[in-house]
DOGUKE-646161 format. One record per atom (N, C-alpha, C, O): x, y, z. Coordinates in steps of 0.001 Angstrom, whole numbers, padded with zeros to 6 digits, always signed. Last residue first. Layout:
BEGIN
XYZ...
# end
This chain:
BEGIN
+153519+077639+108711+154389+076570+108214+155761+077038+107943+156608+076252+107520+152125+079938+109278+152628+079160+110410+153606+078085+109954+154449+077656+110743+151248+080771+106802+152253+081591+107482+152867+080824+108648+154034+081046+108974+149283+078940+106227+150488+078920+105410+151599+079719+106086+152773+079374+105952+147392+079710+108117+147967+078368+108202+149253+078271+107387+150203+077604+107797+146764+082257+107166+147345+082112+108504+147995+080740+108663+149050+080629+109288+145636+081633+104692+146875+082412+104739+147550+082276+106098+148776+082190+106175+143340+080265+105527+144335+079576+104706+145676+080294+104770+146724+079659+104888+141996+082322+106839+142438+081160+107610+143498+080368+106843+144447+079859+107441+141471+083951+104644+142326+084454+105727+142853+083298+106571+144017+083294+106971+139721+082315+103186+141027+082667+102613+141981+083188+103688+143176+082895+103645+137529+082262+104972+138205+081017+104609+139607+081301+104055+140567+080616+104408+136825+084959+104964+137249+084326+106220+138021+083033+105938+139033+082749+106579+136058+085249+102285+137194+086022+102803+137723+085381+104084+138935+085272+104269+133836+083515+102249+134974+083264+101370+136220+083990+101876+137310+083418+101894+132140+084809+104046+132599+083452+104351+133824+083104+103509+134751+082464+104004+131718+087168+102607+132369+087230+103922+132906+085857+104320+134003+085755+104870+130363+086147+100368+131690+086741+100195+132439+086852+101525+133653+086655+101570+127970+085263+101586+128827+084313+100860+130244+084859+100712+131216+084128+100904+126986+087684+102591+127286+086582+103512+128224+085572+102850+129162+085084+103481+126593+089051+100168+127540+089577+101159+127947+088478+102131+129126+088350+102461+124600+087446+099008+125892+087611+098334+126954+088103+099317+128088+087624+099298+122537+087829+100845+123068+086478+100645+124441+086542+099975+125343+085782+100331+122098+090570+100472+122555+090092+101781+123138+088684+101675+124126+088375+102342+121188+090541+097817+122453+091208+098141+122994+090764+099493+124203+090597+099655+118772+089120+098136+119814+088622+097238+121169+089235+097581+122179+088533+097629+117359+090828+099858+117672+089467+100278+118805+088881+099431+119696+088217+099961+117107+093093+098201+117825+093194+099475+118251+091807+099963+119377+091632+100428+115524+092056+096159+116870+092548+095850+117711+092614+097119+118883+092237+097117+113182+091491+097635+113891+090424+096930+115334+090832+096621+116257+090039+096803+112421+094031+098553+112751+092984+099523+113540+091852+098867+114464+091311+099474+111919+095251+096072+112965+095787+096946+113395+094725+097954+114589+094534+098187+109738+093718+095196+110992+093694+094442+112154+094195+095291+113248+093634+095241+107851+094428+097176+108268+093034+097015+109588+092935+096251+110461+092150+096622+107643+097200+096678+108115+096725+097983+108598+095286+097875+109647+094949+098424+106564+097175+094095+107876+097778+094326+108470+097288+095643+109663+096994+095718+104065+096003+094650+105004+095342+093740+106427+095867+093967+107378+095087+094024+102940+097973+096321+103153+096605+096803+104173+095860+095956+105042+095166+096486+102837+100168+094559+103632+100256+095784+103942+098853+096316+105072+098576+096715+101064+099124+092632+102427+099503+092244+103330+099569+093470+104461+099084+093434+098746+098846+094183+099365+097660+093580+100811+097952+093188+101688+097113+093393+098316+101557+094825+098495+100561+095891+099185+099322+095344+100109+098800+095968+097998+102684+092262+099092+103130+093123+099367+102126+094240+100525+101870+094568+095679+101369+091349+096941+101219+090632+098117+101585+091538+099119+100871+091574+093815+102362+093204+094099+100929+093138+095433+100673+092441+096226+099849+092898+093877+105103+092510+094252+104671+093857+094626+103192+093864+095633+102807+094457+092911+104967+089876+094256+105499+090130+094742+105048+091504+095898+104652+091649+090336+103934+090381+091278+103198+089528+092706+103661+089772+093616+102837+089865+089209+105965+091937+089375+104634+092510+090372+103810+091695+091168+103065+092267+089178+108000+090015+089957+108160+091239+090219+106813+091897+091329+106551+092362+087400+106889+088145+088780+107198+087751+089671+107332+088982+090796+106833+088992+085077+106737+089718+085658+105525+089142+087119+105750+088755+087972+104900+089010+084639+109447+090276+084858+108494+091371+085533+107227+090857+086453+106707+091489+084241+110422+087667+085361+110918+088469+085672+109959+089614+086839+109688+089894+081902+109058+086976+083124+108831+086196+084341+109290+086992+085370+108614+086988+080078+110091+088897+080407+108663+088851+081698+108366+088085+082491+107521+088501+080243+112977+088244+080628+112445+089554+080926+110943+089500+081963+110536+090024+079322+113105+085514+080637+113593+085931+081090+112958+087241+082211+112456+087329+076696+112316+084823+077785+111351+084714+079141+111830+085211+080054+111012+085323+074801+114395+085182+074484+113039+085624+075715+112138+085709+075776+111276+086586+076032+116605+084087+075549+116685+085462+075300+115284+086016+075560+115022+087190+076451+115743+081485+077602+115960+082356+077189+116035+083818+077921+115575+084693+073720+115590+080665+074606+114425+080584+075781+114579+081542+076081+113671+082317+072865+118205+081013+072251+117139+081812+073121+115883+081809+073241+115198+082825+074434+119471+079066+074569+119829+080478+074003+118757+081388+074594+118435+082419+073394+118250+076779+074808+118089+077125+075033+118386+078601+075732+117649+079298+070791+119148+076800+071042+117705+076897+072487+117439+077298+072770+116516+078062+069792+121937+078714+070630+121410+077649+070866+119914+077866+071110+119474+078990+066457+122741+079526+067779+122284+079957+068513+121648+078790+067930+120918+077988+064833+125673+078263+064899+124211+078417+066333+123807+078770+067293+124457+078359+064362+128584+080260+065021+127938+079124+064991+126429+079329+065114+125959+080459+061150+129703+081333+062477+129143+081624+063040+128495+080373+062314+127939+079549+059602+132686+079995+059624+131239+080263+061057+130766+080549+062030+131349+080072+059094+135736+081721+059797+135015+080656+059804+133524+080982+059993+133147+082139+057841+136617+083944+057234+136999+082670+057895+136259+081501+057319+136167+080417+057194+134478+086708+058132+135168+085833+057432+135505+084521+056554+134777+084056+055944+133008+088756+055432+134333+088378+056411+135127+087517+056439+136354+087606+058758+131287+089708+057279+131231+089701+056763+132577+089181+057666+133398+089345+061446+129874+088969+060958+131226+088693+059431+131169+088569+058888+131023+087474+063281+128171+091304+062183+128087+090350+061620+129488+090180+061357+130188+091157+066752+127968+091594+065513+128608+092019+064471+128496+090910+064765+128705+089733+069049+125711+092667+068336+126193+091491+066994+126761+091954+066216+126085+092627+071465+126773+095029+070305+125957+094672+069614+126567+093462+069606+127783+093273+074966+126602+095427+073776+127384+095050+072649+126447+094621+072878+125453+093932+076445+125106+098297+076173+125057+096863+074932+125883+096531+073955+125860+097279+076418+125202+101033+077257+126170+100332+076970+126197+098829+077226+127202+098166+074848+123085+101761+074375+124424+102086+075139+125470+101294+074582+126504+100923+076447+120965+100949+075206+121212+100222+074614+122581+100548+073947+123180+099704+078520+121223+102833+078802+121303+101402+077534+121641+100620+077550+122499+099738+077226+120799+105227+077860+122096+104990+078138+122290+103504+078006+123397+102981+076482+118161+104883+075438+119185+104985+076015+120566+104747+075368+121414+104133+079044+116982+104758+078122+116865+103631+077035+117936+103689+076704+118547+102673+080160+117509+107251+080781+118071+106051+079800+118065+104883+079733+119023+104113+077564+118238+109656+078578+117401+109026+079112+118087+107784+078586+119104+107333+076033+118999+112357+076712+119763+111316+077841+118917+110739+078946+118891+111281+072991+118508+113710+074206+117802+113363+074837+118509+112165+074236+118598+111094
# end
């Protein structure tokens, strides 16, 4: 089974243990270990926070757009009714 995850891990370099080496291995840096342990969780959390913010922002914008559109359509309907009423008044005055 060739999935993306297995392909990703195959492509990453693996740490090789130096068995029979004449020089001792360097001790691992505390800073490096900290970033190795916490980079992925922090990045995932930040990405999830940005995604959540964008979804909420899009929803809020859509609701405001719908409200503005409804208000303008109501105003247009009211003005059209007013114009129709005034036209009927003018036609009645012209007949007299």
